[in-house]
LUMSEVEX-585040 format. One record per residue (C-alpha): x, y, z; residue in one letter. Coordinates in pm, whole numbers, padded with zeros to 5 digits, always signed. Each point is the difference from the previous one (the first is absolute). Example, Ala and Ser with C-alpha at 12.3 -4.5 7.8 and 13.67 -1.06 7.14 Angstrom:
2
+01230-00450+00780A
+00137+00344-00066S
***
This chain:
264
-00982-00066-02994M
+00260+00168-00223R
-00253+00268-00087E
-00077+00059+00366F
+00302+00220+00087I
-00057+00277-00260P
-00374-00009+00077W
+00067+00031+00375R
+00244+00288-00052R
-00257+00207-00185D
-00320-00106+00177Y
-00034+00301+00231Y
+00160+00252-00237A
-00336+00114-00139S
-00180+00022+00336F
-00100+00353+00106D
-00039-00118+00359K
+00195-00297+00131L
-00159-00266+00224P
+00119-00003+00361K
+00359-00128+00041N
+00050-00020-00380A
+00301+00157-00171K
-00010+00143-00349R
+00336-00154-00084H
+00068-00334+00177P
+00354-00074+00118T
+00203-00289-00136D
-00051-00175+00334K
-00379+00027-00039T
+00014-00139-00353L
+00220-00286+00115Q
-00240-00082+00283W
-00305+00013-00229D
+00169-00236-00246M
+00088-00244+00279M
-00361+00010+00125L
-00139-00062-00347G
+00226-00301-00053K
-00092-00137+00344A
-00372+00020-00085I
+00056-00181-00329V
+00207-00265+00173K
-00278-00051+00254W
-00243-00051-00286A
+00236-00231-00189A
-00243-00289+00014D
-00233+00199-00226L
+00272+00048-00262R
+00060-00367-00075G
+00338-00077-00155N
+00077+00351-00120K
+00361+00115+00064P
+00068+00206+00315P
+00032+00377-00018I
+00365+00102-00006T
-00026+00375-00063V
+00119+00218+00292S
+00086+00360+00075F
+00340+00104+00137T
+00045+00361+00117P
+00280+00187-00174K
+00108+00143+00332K
-00052-00158+00340K
-00189+00236+00226R
+00121+00035+00358V
-00226+00200+00228R
+00187+00290+00162P
+00143-00037+00351A
+00009+00294+00240F
+00336+00151+00078E
+00081+00024+00371Q
-00062+00375+00015W
-00334-00044-00180E
-00116-00264+00244F
+00100+00220+00297R
-00201+00286-00148R
-00297-00231-00058L
+00021-00123+00360W
+00005+00355+00138R
-00301+00085-00216T
-00192-00306+00121L
+00061+00105+00362C
-00101+00361-00067E
-00322-00107-00174R
-00104-00198+00308I
+00041+00308+00217K
-00210+00214-00236T
-00283-00254-00053A
-00338+00172+00007R
-00185-00279+00183D
+00045-00335+00175K
-00070-00211-00309R
+00251+00190-00213T
+00258-00032+00275R
-00050-00376+00017K
+00034-00031-00378S
+00326+00195+00005R
+00133-00200+00294E
-00076-00318-00193L
+00187+00129-00307L
+00303+00092+00211R
+00041-00344+00161I
-00079-00167-00334Y
+00275+00200-00173V
+00241-00076+00284L
-00056-00377-00018V
+00018-00028-00381L
+00309+00219-00023A
+00179-00210+00261N
-00109-00349-00102S
-00044-00006-00378G
-00352-00145+00016F
-00224+00016-00303R
-00310+00214+00075P
-00224-00304-00046G
+00207-00198+00251E
-00019+00281+00255A
-00377+00034-00047N
-00049-00370+00082N
+00221-00011+00309L
-00175-00089+00323K
+00092+00113+00350V
+00097-00356+00094R
+00239-00017-00299D
+00241+00233+00184V
+00234-00164+00251H
+00257+00173+00226P
+00357-00130+00033F
+00349+00118+00087K
+00278-00013-00256D
+00363-00097+00063E
+00081+00363+00083K
-00257-00008+00279G
-00239+00233-00184R
-00375-00048+00020S
-00162-00058-00336N
-00296-00163-00172Y
-00039-00298-00230R
-00290+00017-00245F
-00164-00309-00146V
-00075+00125-00350V
-00218-00172-00258R
+00080+00120-00349G
+00012-00116-00359K
+00309-00211+00076T
-00172-00175+00291G
+00052+00046+00374E
+00323+00146+00135R
+00150+00162+00308D
+00095+00364-00046A
+00194+00225+00236I
-00049+00375+00035A
+00293+00236+00049R
+00049+00071+00369S
-00044+00375-00056V
-00376-00061-00033A
-00039-00199+00323V
-00078+00282+00240K
-00305+00121-00192R
-00100-00357-00082L
-00010-00075+00374D
-00258+00271+00064K
-00206-00086-00307F
-00006-00373+00080L
-00101+00061+00361T
-00295+00202-00127K
-00104-00255-00267R
+00028-00295+00240R
-00239+00176+00236A
-00242+00087-00284E
-00001-00324-00201A
+00252-00269+00101P
-00125-00234-00276A
-00060+00273-00258G
+00200+00157-00280L
+00311+00198+00090L
-00089+00297-00219F
-00364+00114-00027V
-00178+00316-00107M
-00146+00229+00272P
-00338-00176-00036D
+00165-00340+00057G
-00022-00115-00363S
+00282-00155-00200K
+00236+00233-00186I
-00061+00010-00374T
+00236+00285-00086S
+00170+00292+00173L
+00133+00155-00319I
-00222+00311+00016D
+00123+00078+00350Q
+00361-00064-00097L
-00035+00221-00307N
-00130+00282+00219A
+00298-00036+00235A
+00247-00016-00290L
-00152+00313-00151K
+00023+00180+00333K
+00365-00108+00032A
+00076+00109-00356G
+00139-00339-00105I
-00266-00150-00226E
+00252-00113-00260R
+00360-00117-00015S
+00274+00203-00166S
-00078-00195-00320F
-00365+00106+00010G
-00133-00338+00116E
-00307+00008+00224K
+00048-00137+00350Y
-00249-00260+00123S
-00053-00225+00301I
+00214-00261-00179Y
+00289+00251+00012S
+00028-00082+00372L
+00089-00361-00089R
+00263+00122-00243H
+00133+00245+00259F
+00051-00293+00236Y
+00181-00212-00263A
+00235+00273-00116V
+00093+00108+00352N
+00052-00356+00123A
+00246-00060-00284L
+00171+00334+00065R
+00036-00096+00366N
+00183-00315-00101G
-00277-00254+00063V
+00058-00305-00220G
-00210-00034-00313V
-00124-00344+00111F
-00120+00136+00336E
-00172+00295-00171V
-00173-00228-00252A
-00114-00243+00270R
-00139+00275+00223N
-00187+00156-00294M
-00134-00330-00133G
+00163+00022-00340T
+00298-00146-00185S
+00366+00096+00006V
-00022+00055-00375E
-00279+00256+00039I
+00192+00185+00270I
+00313+00013-00214Q
-00189+00093-00316E
-00219+00274+00145Y
+00199+00143+00290Y
+00366-00088-00045G
+00077+00298-00221K
-00172+00241+00240Q
+00176-00116+00315A
+00371+00039+00060T
+00086-00140+00341A
+00179+00242+00235A
+00313-00214+00010V
+00026+00009-00380F
-00078+00372-00007A
+00292+00055+00239T
+00235-00197-00221R
-00122+00178-00313L
+00059+00332+00171G
+00356-00085+00101D
***
């Protein structure tokens, strides 16, 4: 297991052509995940090892990697591009695909869902309610890696959600919330998002980090904290811990009230 990390770092270095989805130089996060998986497999097979001592070797990244979060102006530009691409779609199928990406981006950016959680949502998992300010909104019953939870979308997304939900309830009231144009389950929309990001000219952050679908979740977290939403509420809505929110997003998000004080 100790020899695994250097072997894994160099494995693809000599390949002339990389397999699909492989990277020549794995990130620290990938190495950490591979090590965890290897240890889990050995643990599962522990009965075959007899009384041998457990494996204690691990891999800790030198630098924690936080996926980039869109800045507000970047997200606005992305949104405009998504709308423009729908108007210029060459056929009905392309238009439907682009409409799906737009509502998908809207929901993830305003709820903090993991892509896998969004892909498994069903139409009947979305419930309307009115908040204490009298605003119409939706409660999502989300099933993620931390179990089942209620999650609330930002009210800014409600108007478009209304139209989308009306359509999906008519098409498949017991089906998935998000489906591909052919009715199949979403596996990934990254190619479509990459095309939109390229068109918008915002493929990478100012630090050169590549934006991904997961960046929408980070966009939600950072902006919720900047808007003064409590860290406990943000963590609960996203299905993660307060410690993770503080560790990964706290330094990126200065709440407006603190920004005002700092500027005084």
